[in-house]
N, C-alpha and C positions, 0 to 999 in steps of 0.2 A: 856135744853141739850146744847145749844150753849154757855151759860154762864159758865156751868161746864167745858166745853172744854177750854174756854178762861182762866178760873182760873187755870186749869192744865198747860196750856202753860205758863202763867205768873209765876207760881211756878217753872216750869222747867227753865225758863230764869233766875229767881232769884237764883236758885241753881247753874246755870252755872257761874254766876258772882263771886261766891266764889271758883271756881276751882283753881285759882292761889294760894290763901291762903292755900287751902287744900293740894295742891301739895308741897308747901314750908314746910308744917308741916310733910311731909313724911321723916322719918329719913335717908333713903338710897338715896343718890344722886349719879348719875353716874359720876365717876371720873376715866378716863382711866388709869392714872398712878397707882392708888391704885388697880384697877382691874388687871393690868398687874402684879404687885407685888404679888397679892393674887394668881393668876393663876400660876405664876412661882413657888411660894412656894408650891402649891398643886401638880403640875404636874412635876416639876423639882427640887425636894428637894436636897439641897446640891450642886446644879450646879451653877457655877459662870462663867461669861463670861471672857475669857482671852483676853485682849486688843491686845496683840501681835499677836495672831492667827487671830483675826479679821482684823488687819492691813495687815498682809501678804495675807490674802484672798482678801482683797480689792485691794491691789497692783497687785496681780496675775490676778484678774478680769480686772483691768485697762490695764495691759500689753496685755492680750488676746484681748481686744476690739481694742486697737491700732494696734496690729498685723493684725487682721482681716481687719481693714480699709486699712492698707498699702497693704495687699495682694490683696484685691478685687479692690482697686482703681489704684494700680500701677503695679502689677505683673500679675494678672489673665487676660487671654485673652479668650474670648468666642470662642469655636471652632464650634459652631453651626451657620449655615447660613440659611437665608430665601430661598435662591436659591440653586440649585444643581450644579452650574457651576464649583465648585472646583473638582467635580468628573468626569468632561468631559475629563480631561487629563489622558491618559492611557499610558501603557508602549509601547515600540517599536513594540510589536507583533501585534498591531492593536487594533481595537475596541473590547470591551468585547463581549463574546459570551453568548448565553442563555443556553448552555449546562452545566450541573453541573460538578464540578470538583471532580469526584469520584476517 
């Protein structure tokens, strides 16, 4: 029984040594460029990318990113404060009352 199991293991190891040769003999090899072309041909027949539109979209995206950086770094001011000290200043009528303004 032990020798039969050892022979089975040796046979499996020998079979595994030939996996690279077997894999190389498979006709289909993954090629992303060909897959992309095939999927585009299947799912987007007759569609062609227009470089001008892609260029305008990229420029627009770049301008938007630059504008957001300028706005948030140079223009925007956070009006939230960790303390409530800015609300302590009231009008000349005096301190705020707890009665609702109905």
